[in-house]
VEXDREN-2710 file (C-alpha; in Angstrom, 1 decimal):
% VEXDREN-2710
k/r/px/py/pz
1/UNK/0.0/0.0/0.0
2/UNK/1.3/3.5/-0.9
3/UNK/2.2/5.6/2.1
4/UNK/1.1/9.2/2.0
5/UNK/3.2/11.8/3.7
6/UNK/2.0/14.0/6.6
7/UNK/1.0/17.5/6.0
8/UNK/1.9/19.9/8.8
9/UNK/0.7/23.5/8.9
10/UNK/2.0/26.2/11.3
11/UNK/0.6/29.6/11.8
12/UNK/1.5/32.3/14.3
13/UNK/-0.8/35.0/15.7
14/UNK/0.7/38.0/17.3
15/UNK/-1.1/40.6/19.4
16/UNK/-0.7/43.1/22.1
17/UNK/-2.9/42.8/25.2
18/UNK/-3.5/44.6/28.4
19/UNK/-1.6/43.1/31.4
20/UNK/-4.0/41.0/33.6
21/UNK/-1.9/41.5/36.7
22/UNK/-2.0/45.3/36.9
23/UNK/-4.9/46.0/34.6
24/UNK/-2.8/48.1/32.3
25/UNK/-1.6/50.5/35.0
26/UNK/2.0/49.2/35.1
27/UNK/2.0/49.3/38.9
28/UNK/0.6/47.1/41.6
29/UNK/0.0/47.5/45.4
30/UNK/2.1/45.3/47.6
31/UNK/1.4/44.8/51.3
32/UNK/4.3/43.8/53.7
33/UNK/4.6/40.1/54.3
34/UNK/2.9/39.0/57.5
35/UNK/0.3/41.8/57.4
36/UNK/-2.7/39.4/57.2
37/UNK/-5.3/42.1/58.0
38/UNK/-3.7/44.7/55.8
39/UNK/-3.3/47.2/58.6
40/UNK/0.0/48.7/57.2
41/UNK/0.2/51.0/54.2
42/UNK/0.9/49.1/50.9
43/UNK/3.8/50.2/48.6
44/UNK/3.3/50.9/44.9
45/UNK/5.7/48.8/42.8
46/UNK/6.4/48.2/39.2
47/UNK/4.4/45.2/37.8
48/UNK/6.8/42.3/37.4
49/UNK/4.7/40.7/34.5
50/UNK/4.7/43.7/32.1
51/UNK/7.7/45.5/33.6
52/UNK/5.7/48.7/34.0
53/UNK/4.4/49.1/30.4
54/UNK/0.9/47.9/31.2
55/UNK/0.9/45.8/28.0
56/UNK/2.0/42.3/27.0
57/UNK/3.0/41.0/23.6
58/UNK/1.3/37.6/23.0
59/UNK/2.4/35.1/20.4
60/UNK/0.3/32.0/19.7
61/UNK/1.6/29.2/17.5
62/UNK/-1.0/26.9/16.0
63/UNK/0.3/23.6/14.6
64/UNK/-2.1/21.4/12.6
65/UNK/-1.0/17.8/11.7
66/UNK/-2.9/16.0/9.0
67/UNK/-2.3/12.4/8.4
68/UNK/-4.3/9.5/7.0
69/UNK/-6.6/7.6/9.3
70/UNK/-6.3/3.8/9.2
71/UNK/-8.7/1.5/10.9
72/UNK/-7.2/-1.4/12.8
73/UNK/-8.4/-4.8/11.7
END
């Protein structure tokens, strides 16, 4: 029986999205460790996820692999 080769398709989608950690502000409130009731004043720090820009570059790679289906007998 003749063997068909696989077909593999790859596609990349790129976009820019608002940071989910800081909500696009670029800064987050951080309470001191051990302050369970949040009685002390928080500090305003640069968001570690977006590094202060408020935006994230997102790249999604989609791979589709098409090959023949053979029933087992």
